[in-house]
N, C-alpha and C positions, 0 to 999 in steps of 0.2 A: 441380248441387245448389242448389236455390232456397232452401231453408230449413235453418236449423241443426238442426232436429229430424229432418231427413232424414239428417244425418251421424251423429248418435248414435242407434243402434238400440235398445240396452237396456244396463243395467248387468249385469255378470257378478258374481254373488254366490256364492262358494264359501268353503270354509275358508281356502284359500290367499289369496284376495283380501281376506278379513276381516283376516288377519294383516298384509297390506300396509297396510290402512287404519289399523290400530292402531299399527304400528311406524313406518312411513315416510310416513304421510299420503298414500298413493297410492290412487286409485280406478280400477277397471278397467271399461271399456265395450266392447261390441261396436260396431264402426263400419262405415260403408259401404265398399264395395270401393275406390272412387276417392278416399277421404279421405286427406289428408296431415296432417302434424303441425300446421301452421299453422291449417288448417280445424278440426281437432279442438280445438285450444286456444281458438279464437274461439267455437266452439259451446258448449264447457263454460263459458266465462266468461259468455256471454250467457244461457244457459239457467239456470244455477245461481247466478250472481252471485258467483263466487269468482275469485281470482287464480291463474293457472296458472304454475307454475315450469318444468315440464319435461313432455314427452310422448314416450313410446316406443311405437312401433307394431310389432306382430308379426303375420305371416301364419301362422296355425296350419295344421299339416299336414292336408291334406284327408282326412276320413273320411266315409264315407257314413252318414248318419243318417236314420232313417225315423220319420215321424209319421203313422201311418195309411197313406194311399196316396201321401203326399208324400215326396220324397227331397231332401235338401239336402246340400251339401258344405262349401264353404269358409267360414271364419270369420276375420275380421280384428279383432284386439284392440288396444286402446289403453290403456296404463298412464299415467295422468295424475297428476302430483305437484302437490298443492295447497300453497300457502304455509302456513307454520305459523300456528296460531291460527284457521284457517278449516276448515270441513268441509262436506260435502254430505250431506244427509239423504236416503238412498235408501229408507228404510222408511216414510216418511210419518208418523212419530211426532213429537210435540212434544219439543223439547229440555228437559232437566230442569235 
């Protein structure tokens, strides 16, 4: 993995992950298959400019998903805990 942007694929935004963001200051990302906790922490720190406390990585049970003619299976999620007082703006809005 040559670039940190190859490690972090996309943020996962659901009702459950929004609760994690509000309560525990945790952000959820879909990450590359070969990514480990150290690489994910380094990628989040360099891309978003925040300090990472903890990273948990989960391999989600494979389910076949279709998008037109394309079929995909595995997803690897990373739950990243950010230090108190810092946050990541996933929506592109200005802070109030």
